C-alpha positions in Angstrom: -50.3 111.2 -20.1 -51.1 107.7 -21.1 -48.7 107.8 -24.0 -45.9 109.1 -21.7 -46.4 106.3 -19.2 -46.4 103.7 -22.0 -43.2 105.1 -23.4 -41.6 105.1 -20.0 -42.7 101.5 -19.4 -41.3 100.6 -22.7 -37.9 102.1 -21.9 -37.7 100.1 -18.6 -38.8 96.8 -20.0 -35.3 95.6 -21.1 -34.1 95.5 -17.5 -35.8 92.2 -16.8 -33.9 90.3 -19.6 -30.6 91.7 -18.3 -31.3 90.4 -14.8 -32.2 87.0 -16.2 -29.0 86.9 -18.3 -26.9 87.9 -15.2 -28.5 85.1 -13.2 -27.9 82.5 -15.9 -24.3 83.6 -16.2 -23.7 83.3 -12.5 -25.2 79.8 -12.6 -22.9 78.8 -15.5 -19.9 80.2 -13.6 -20.9 78.3 -10.4 -21.4 75.1 -12.4 -18.0 75.6 -14.0 -16.4 76.2 -10.6 -17.9 73.0 -9.2 -16.7 71.1 -12.3 -13.1 72.3 -11.6 -13.1 71.3 -7.9 -14.8 68.0 -8.6 -11.5 66.0 -9.3 -9.9 67.3 -6.0 -13.2 66.6 -4.1 -13.2 63.0 -5.5 -9.5 62.5 -4.5 -10.2 63.8 -1.0 -13.3 61.7 -0.6 -11.5 58.5 -1.6 -8.2 59.0 0.2 -9.1 61.3 3.1 -12.8 61.5 4.0 -13.7 57.8 3.6 -10.7 56.4 5.5 -11.3 58.9 8.3 -14.9 57.9 8.6 -14.1 54.2 8.4 -11.8 54.6 11.4 -14.8 55.1 13.6 -16.2 51.7 12.4 -12.8 49.9 12.7 -12.4 51.2 16.3 -15.5 49.2 17.4 -14.0 45.9 16.2 -11.1 44.0 17.8 -8.7 42.0 15.7 -7.5 38.6 16.8 -3.7 38.2 17.4 -3.5 35.8 14.4 -4.0 37.0 10.8 -6.8 35.9 8.5 -9.2 35.5 11.4 -12.4 37.6 11.5 -12.6 40.6 13.8 -15.5 40.8 16.4 -17.5 43.7 17.7 -16.4 45.0 21.1 -17.9 48.5 21.1 -16.1 51.0 23.2 -14.3 48.4 25.3 -11.2 48.5 22.9 -11.0 52.3 23.1 -11.0 52.1 26.9 -8.4 49.4 27.0 -6.1 51.3 24.6 -6.4 54.7 26.2 -5.7 53.3 29.7 -2.6 51.3 28.7 0.9 52.3 29.8 2.1 52.1 26.1 -0.4 54.8 25.1 0.4 57.0 28.0 4.2 56.7 27.3 3.5 57.4 23.6 1.4 60.5 24.5 4.2 61.8 26.8 6.8 61.2 24.1 4.6 63.1 21.6 4.2 66.1 23.9 7.9 66.3 24.7 8.7 66.0 21.0 6.3 68.9 20.1 7.7 71.0 22.9 11.3 70.5 21.7 10.5 71.1 18.0 8.0 74.0 17.9 9.5 76.7 20.2 13.0 76.0 19.0 12.1 76.0 15.4 10.1 79.3 15.7 12.8 81.0 17.7 15.6 80.1 15.3 13.4 80.9 12.3 12.7 84.4 13.8 16.4 85.0 14.6 17.5 84.1 11.0 14.6 86.1 9.5 15.7 89.2 11.5 19.3 88.7 10.5 18.4 88.3 6.8 16.0 91.3 6.9 18.9 93.7 6.7 19.6 95.6 3.4 23.0 94.3 2.7 24.8 93.3 -0.5 24.5 89.5 -1.1 21.8 89.0 1.6 19.6 87.2 -0.9 22.1 84.3 -1.0 21.7 83.8 2.8 17.9 84.0 2.4 18.1 81.1 -0.1 20.4 79.1 2.2 18.2 79.7 5.3 15.1 78.6 3.5 16.6 75.6 1.6 15.7 73.1 4.3 12.0 73.4 3.4 12.6 71.6 0.1 14.7 68.8 1.5 12.9 65.4 1.8 12.5 63.7 5.1 14.4 60.6 3.8 17.5 62.5 2.7 17.6 64.7 5.8 17.2 61.6 8.0 20.0 59.7 6.2 22.3 62.7 6.5 21.7 63.1 10.3 21.8 59.4 10.7 25.3 59.4 9.2 26.4 62.3 11.4 25.2 60.4 14.5 26.7 57.1 13.5 29.0 55.9 16.3 31.7 54.8 13.8 31.8 57.2 10.9 29.8 60.1 12.3 30.6 63.5 13.7 30.9 62.5 17.3 33.8 60.1 16.9 35.6 62.7 14.9 35.2 65.0 17.9 36.5 62.3 20.3 33.0 61.5 21.7 32.0 57.8 21.6 28.7 57.4 23.5 27.6 53.9 24.5 25.1 53.0 23.4 24.9 55.2 20.3 22.7 58.3 20.4 19.9 56.8 18.4 19.8 53.7 20.6 20.1 55.6 23.9 16.8 55.9 25.8 17.6 59.4 27.0 19.0 60.9 23.8 17.0 59.2 21.0 14.0 61.5 21.1 16.1 64.7 21.3 18.3 63.5 18.4 15.2 63.0 16.2 13.8 66.4 17.4 17.1 68.1 16.4 16.7 66.8 12.8 13.0 67.8 12.8 14.0 71.4 14.0 16.5 71.6 11.1 13.9 70.6 8.5 11.2 72.9 10.1 13.7 75.8 10.1 13.2 76.6 6.4 9.4 76.9 6.7 9.7 78.9 10.0 12.2 81.3 8.3 9.9 81.9 5.3 6.9 82.5 7.6 8.8 84.9 9.8 10.4 86.7 6.8 6.9 87.3 5.3 5.8 88.7 8.6 8.7 91.1 8.9 7.9 92.5 5.5 4.6 93.8 6.9 6.3 95.8 9.7 6.4 99.5 8.5 9.9 100.8 8.2 8.8 104.3 9.0 7.4 103.2 12.4 10.8 101.7 13.3 12.6 104.7 12.0 10.4 107.0 14.1 11.1 104.9 17.2 14.9 105.1 16.5 14.8 108.9 16.1 12.9 109.0 19.5 15.9 107.2 21.1 14.6 103.7 21.3 17.3 101.0 21.3 17.4 98.1 18.9 16.1 95.7 21.5 13.3 98.1 22.5 12.2 98.5 18.9 12.3 94.8 18.4 10.4 93.9 21.6 7.9 96.8 21.6 7.2 97.2 17.9 8.3 94.3 15.8 7.1 91.4 18.1 3.6 92.8 18.7 3.2 93.4 14.9 4.5 89.9 14.3 2.0 88.4 16.6 -0.3 87.2 13.8 2.7 85.5 12.1 3.9 84.0 15.4 0.3 82.7 16.0 0.2 81.1 12.6 3.7 79.6 13.1 2.7 78.0 16.4 -0.4 76.4 14.9 1.3 75.1 11.7 4.4 74.0 13.7 2.3 72.0 16.2 0.5 70.2 13.4 3.8 69.6 11.6 5.4 68.1 14.8 2.4 65.9 15.5 2.6 64.4 12.0 6.4 63.7 12.0 6.9 60.1 11.1 9.5 59.5 8.4 12.5 60.6 10.5 11.5 58.4 13.4 11.1 55.4 11.1 14.4 55.9 9.4 16.6 57.0 12.4 15.2 54.7 15.1 12.9 52.1 13.4 10.6 49.7 15.3 10.6 49.6 19.1 14.0 48.8 20.5 16.0 50.0 23.4 15.1 53.6 22.6 11.8 52.9 20.9 9.7 53.1 24.1 10.9 56.6 24.7 10.7 57.8 21.0 7.5 56.0 20.0 5.3 59.0 19.3 1.6 58.6 18.6 1.9 58.6 14.8 4.5 55.9 14.9 2.5 53.9 17.5 -0.3 53.9 14.9 2.0 52.5 12.3 3.3 49.8 14.6 -0.2 48.8 15.6 -1.3 48.4 12.0 1.8 47.2 10.1 3.6 45.2 12.8 1.0 44.1 15.2 -1.7 43.7 12.5 -4.2 45.4 14.9 -6.4 47.6 12.7 -8.9 48.3 15.6 -6.2 49.6 17.9 -4.7 51.7 15.1 -8.1 53.2 14.3 -8.5 54.2 18.0 -5.1 55.8 18.1 -5.8 57.6 14.8 -9.0 59.1 16.2 -7.2 60.1 19.4 -4.4 61.8 17.4 -7.0 63.7 15.3 -8.9 64.8 18.4 -5.7 66.0 20.2 -4.5 67.9 17.1 -7.9 69.5 16.6 -8.3 70.4 20.3 -4.9 72.0 20.5 -5.6 74.0 17.4 -8.9 75.2 18.7 -7.3 76.0 22.1 -4.5 78.0 20.4 -7.0 79.9 18.3 -9.2 80.5 21.3 -6.6 81.8 23.8 -3.4 82.7 21.8 -5.4 84.8 19.3 -6.4 87.1 22.2 -2.8 88.3 22.3 -2.6 88.9 18.5 -2.5 92.4 17.3 -3.9 92.9 13.8 -3.7 96.7 13.7 -1.3 98.3 11.3 
């Protein structure tokens, strides 16, 4: 009996070295993984995390109106002054209007084009490439093209016999919608790609069964396709909202610094740029940056909290 037990113990002994080798291999793989992400972590720390944290310090100091003078500590007084100013309230209103013009329109047109391109027709791949091509266009090129089209001398409107005075991009009423139109066009490619990917996940046999049961095309789309696209629509709303809040280049190129239309098209992110680069007020820019971050984060959390309840993940 003793010999048998000893033999059995001898056969089980090699298990411990195997466990030790497995743990050491996992440690080596973890160390290698951290080594690979270290460059990205350093870049984010230097160019994202550190500037973001420094904003909280800059927001507590007020810059004098003249350059090369030291700033002085004012605590939360500067934040209260900035947030209660009419310029901030007008900028916040312009930002909200801009987002409302860009996101619903971009998602609706992207979904319409995705449904049209989802058909199995000869040459449909060409249209898919055309519909998604705006996602690769730079903001500068797109803004220059739309700026030329809206030019009151050589643009599209004079060719149509329309000569608005002042020009569209200088008009307090139409400046923001004009920039939103260009932003919708550029967002359309991303929206089309997102919606097309969502349509690929809708089972064809389910739609075919509904068609055989007598459901019309509109009923199949509204009762089957849209509910099964709800995760995609939810993702598009979140991404589109963040995209609209961060739109800067087209406003800078098409409208520029505050002018006759600048008060109505001066969205938050451009207000931050003007505070820092034109007014040389780093403290005010820091306050506005924190506010923009808080608003974007809050809207994202609200969307994830309430819109996700209407999302159907079942397949």
